[in-house]
N, C-alpha and C positions, 0 to 999 in steps of 0.2 A: 230573360232575353239572352243571357250568355249561354244557357243550356241549349236554346234553339239554334244559336249561332254555331255552337260546337257540333250539334247534330247535323247541320247543313254542311259543315266542313268535312265530315266523315264520308269518304267515297270508296267503299270496298269494291275491289275488282271481282272478276269471275274467280271461282274456286280454284281453277287451274293455276292461277298466279300465286295463290297461297301455297299450293303444293310445290311449285317451283322454288318459292322463297325458302320453304323449310328444307327442301333438298339441298339448296345452297348453304343454308345455315348449318345443316348437319355435316356438311363437308368441311366447313371452315370454323365451326364453333368451338374453338379452343378457349381455355381460360376458366373453365368451371361454370357451374349453374348461374351464379350471380352475373358473371360477364355475359353469358348467353342470353339471359333474360334482359339484360341491359341493351343488347343488340336489338331485341324485339321491340323494346320501348323506343329506341332511336329510329328504327326502320319503319315499324308498323304504325306507331302513334305519331311521332314527331315529323318524320320526313314524308312518308307516303300517305299518311292519314287514312289507313285502311281500317282502323278501329279506334274506339275512344280510349282515353287513358283509364277511365273507370272500369271498362271491360277488362283491360289488361290487369289492373289492380285486383279485380275479383279473381282472376285466374291465379295470381300470385298468392292471394289469401287462401284459396282452395289448396294450392300446392304446399303451402306451409302447414296445413292442417292434416291433409290426407297423406298416407304413406306413399313414397315414391320420390324419384329425383325431380327437383323443381323444374328444370328446363323442359324435360319431356312432358311434365304435367301441363305446363303453360302452353306448349305447342299443341297438345291435345285439346286444351280448353279453347284455343283460337279456332280450331276446326269444329269443335262442338257448337260454338256460337254461330258458325256459318251454316253447317249442314247436319247438326245433331250428332248422333252416335256414329254415323257413316263418315261425317266430316272429321270427327276426332280420330277415327281409325286412319283416314287418309293422311292427315298431317303427321300423325305418329309414325306411319310407315315411311313417309318422305324424310322425316327428321332422323330416323334410326338407320335407314338403309345404307348411307355412306359408311358409318362406323361399323355396321354389320359386315359389309363387304371387306373393309380393311382388316377387321379381326379375323375373318375367314382366311384371308391371304397370309396373315402372320401365323395363324394356327397351322396352316399347311406347311409353311417353312419350318416352324418350330418342331412339329412332329417329325419332319424329315431329317432335320439337322441338329436336334437338341443334344445329341451325343458328341458333337464336334467341339473341340476345345474353344473355338472362337465364340460359339454361343454360350458356353459355360462361363467364359471370361466376361462377356457382356453382362450377364445377369449377376455375376459376382460383384460388379460395381453398382448395378441398378438396384439390387435388393435392399441394401442399407439405406439408399435414398428413398425408396418406397416407405420404409419404416418412418423416416423423418416426415414425409408427406402425411402419412396417416396420423402420426402423433400430433402434428400441428393442427390437423383437421379436428381432432378430438378436443384440443384446447380451445379453438375458435368456437366450436359448437357449444361447448360448456359455457364459455363467457357470454355468448349470445343468448343462450337459453336460460341459464341459471341466474345470471345477473347478480342481484344482491339477496336472492332468496336462499337462505341457508338450507331449507328443506330439499331444494333441488340439487344443491351441491352434495348433500348427504346421499341422495338417490344416485347421482352420478358416481360418487366414490364407492358406494357399496356394490353397484353393478360392475364397476371396473375391477374391483378386488375379486368378486366372484368369477367374472369372466377370465381374469388372468390366472387365478388359482385352480379352478376346477373345470372350466370349459362347459359349464352348465348351459342348457338350452336357453338362449337369450330371448327368444320370442315370448316365453312365459314371463320373463322379468320385465319386458316392455309392457305387457298387459297389466301385470301387478303394479308397476309404477304408475301407469295411467289411472288405474282404478283407485290407488291410494290417494293421489292428488284430487281425483274427482270426489271421493268420499270426504276428504279434508276440506276442500273449498266449496263444494256444492253437494252436500249429502242428500240424496233423494230418499224420500220416504215411501215411494211406491214401487220400486223395482228391486227384485231379489238379486243383488249383484253377485252374491256368492255362486248362485246358480249360473249366471251368465259367464262368470270366470271359469267355472268348471266345464261348461259347454265349449268355451273357446279353447280350453286346453286339450280336450280330447282329440279333435282332428289334427292338431299340431303334432302331438306325440305319435299319432298313427302314421302320419306322413313320414316322420323321421324313421320309424321302424321299417316302413316299406322300402326306403332307400337302402337299408342295410341287408334285407333278406331277399329282395326281388332280383336275383342275379339274372334271371331269364327275362326280365322286363325292364331293362336299363332305361329305355326311352321314357317309359311311364314314370319310373323313379325320378329321372331328371326333371320331367315336367312338374311333378308334384312338389319336389324339393324346391325348385326355383319359384314356383307359384307361392309357396309358403314364405320364402325369403322376400319376394316382392311385396308381400302384404305388410312387412314390418321395417321398411326403409324409412324411418323417421329422421328428419333433420338434415340429412346429408346423404349423397350417394355412397360415400364411404362407410355409412352405417351398415351397409351390406357385408362388409368384411368379416365381422365376427360371426355372422350367420353362416357365411360360406365356409369359413375355416372350420367351424364346428361340424357342418354336415359333409363337406367335401373331403376334408383331411381326417378328422377324428372318427366320424361315424361310418361313413361309406368307404373311406380309403380309396377314393377315386384318384386323388393326386397326393404326392408327398409335399412336405413343407416348401421345398425349393420350387417345385412346379407351381404351387399355389401363389407364392410371391411373384413369380414370373407372370402369372395370369393377372394379378392386380396391376403390375407394371404395364401390361398391354392395355388395360382399361384406362390408365392414366395418360398414355402417350397418343391415344387415338382421339379424334374429335367426337363430340356427342357425350351422352351420359356415361359416367364411370361404371354403371351397372352392366354395360356391354361386356364386362368381364365374364358374365354368365355365359355368353355365347362362346367365348374362348374356352372356358372350362367344358362346356357341352361338346365342343369340337374335339378336345383332347380325350374325352370319355367315350363319345359315340360317333365321331366323324361328323359329316354334314347333317344327317338326321338329328344327331345329338345337339348340334348348334342351333338348329331350327326349333326343336321342342324346348330347349333351354331359353331361347329368346322369347318364345311365346309365353312360357311359364313366368319369366321375370316381369314382362311388361303387361300381362293380362290383368293382374290385380290393380296395377297403376292405372290402366285404362278404365277399368270398372269403377275405380275410385274417383274418376272424373265424370263419367257419363251418368252414373246412377245417382250419386248424391249432389251433383253439381248445382242444380237450381235450388234444391232444399238448403244446401250449405250457404248459398248467398243470402238466404233469408235468416239463417240461424247462426252465422259464424261468430256473433258476439255472445252467444249463449254461454254462460259461465261453466256449465258442465262440459261442453265441447272444449272450451279453452283449458279447463283444468286437466282433462284427460290428455290433451296434446302436450301440455307442459310436462307432465310426468313421463310420458312416453319418450319425448325428445331428450329429457334429462337422462333417461336410461340409455338412449342411443349414444350420447356423449361418453358415458361411462363404459359402454360396451366397446366403442372404438378404442378407448384408452386401454382397456384390458386386452383387446386383441393385439394392440401394438406390442405389449409386453410378451405375449405368446409368440408372435411372429418374429420379434427381435432375437429370440433364442436361436432361430434357424438362420437369420440373415447376418447377424453380427457375430462372426466366428473367430476373428483375430484382430490385431491392431489396425491393419489397413481398413477393414470394413467398419470398425469403430470410428476411425477418423472420418471416413466418408459420411457416415451417419451424422456425426457431430457437425461437420461443415455444411452438410445439406440442410440441417435444421437452422443453422445460423443464416444461410443464404435465403431460405424460405421466409425467415422471420424479418430480415432486414431489407430485402429487395422486393419491390412491387412493380411488376409489369405483366403484360397480357399472357405470355406463354412461359411463365417461369417453371411450372411443373413439367411440361414436356421437355423444355430445354434442360432442366436438371436431369431428367431420366436419360436423355441422349448424352449429356456430358459425362455422367457417371458410368454409362456404358462404355464410353471411350476410355475412361480411367481404368475400368476393369480390363480392357484389352491391353493397355500399357503395362499394368501391374503384372499381368501374366505373360507379357512378352509376345503376344500374338501379332 
């Protein structure tokens, strides 16, 4: 009886209203993925009763298992439930459009004025704060994912050390960690996993090579690189940072260390998913066309991860093999973020003032809890940078 009553209470409107809602959420969705999904729970389930609680929980479960930023995945899932693949595309575009436009505007100003002392002073203060944000994200993800499982802490630690020390391609470490936990917790007797791992590794390596040699095909290189990165964002939007640093700075030399940290900062101060950083990087490398192809590249695998396995996943999400692989991959993500923090800190913490900013930023993030603390921190440390440089 309660199920029938719940079904009667759900009154989904026309699809246009869903699009307008996600356009608004994409414009005001500060606070990170958990906060944004919380707004969806409050607005769509509790207040407007546009969808059932179970439908939203299914989207969250899918988002926690498939690669990609959680908020964007749930937005796509809501559209998928209403209008299938086209609906998922519609809600995704509505949710992403505001931050895309903001990032383009910031990118235009950054390219035009980045040599000015005022801009350099802003990011002098912002960069060490970004290091604190990334470090705390790694710690929270590790605690959430690894829990009391010593195996997962070992995976996180090893991946962190490898990333910090060598900058080894992290995508392969994610696959290896997922397969390790799968073989440990749910060893299958019928699938040649070594062959699967080899096949998974070949295209990843090929994409990385293309980005470094295809100087006459920058847009293609950008698309393929960000498509690869989008396929391995497990556990947190900030999990993209080690992938981007490896490819953008070390392999392809599209940006230097300072510009890369500035790009991460832009992703943190704008509404919507942090992976919108990809659009900013694409703009710096290839102008508006670069921004567009980078945005398509980063979000396409996330979109496909919702619309292709969506229904199948809901039926099999408790499968121990699926759960084991995700545990290993997410533990690797926590370690990769931690390792990337060490690498990036070398370029951001360059003197005593930046060390002080990073330390107090970490204390602030750890102790204070409110909706806009990350954007507020970035803006405040930018102001501190201006004061320290006397601009």
